N, C-alpha and C positions, 0 to 999 in steps of 0.2 A: 325682596330678599328671597333667595331660594332656600329650600329646606336644608341643603348641604351647607350653605354659609351660616345659617342659623344654628345648625348642629355644631359646626366648627366653633362658633362663638361660645356656645354652651360648654363645649369641651375645654376651650381655652380658659373660660371663667372658672370651671371646676379645678383645673390644674393650678390656676393662680391662687384659689382659696387653699388648696392643699399645700402649695408651696409657702403660702403665708403662715400657715400653722407650723410647718417645719422650721421656717426661719425664726418664728417666735420661740419655739422649743430650743433651738440652738442658742439663741441669746439668753434664754432663761436658765440653761444648764449650768453655767458658771457664774451667775450673778449673785450678788449678796443683798441687793435691795431692788425695789421697784424701779428706781431711776436707772439702775444698771441695765435693766431689761427694756423699759419702754422707750427711752431716748434713742438708743441705737436702732431699735426695731422700727420706730417711726422714720428715722433718717433713711433707713434702707428701703422700707416698703412704700412710702408715699410716692416717690418717683416711679416705682414699678406700677402701682395702681393708676397713676396719672397717665402713663404711657398706654396702659390697657384701655382706659376710658377714652383717650383721644383716638386710638386705633379703632375702637368699636364705633365711635361716632363717624369716623371717615368711612368705614365699611358700610354702615347703615345708610349714610347719605349717598354713597356711590350707588347703592342698590335701589335708591328711590323711595326709601321709607320715610326719612326725616326730612 
């Protein structure tokens, strides 16, 4: 893996973490209980994280590390 693709993965991961926090705050803003926040948050973010992990695995394997 070149340093550019590694840097790109780090930036993408940081953006995903930041976006995850923003999504949680958006769900938490109008909720009245923990289940009003957690359930929709997980339904929204689990597929996003799964796609990120799958894409990262593909990129790492393509560059000969995994």
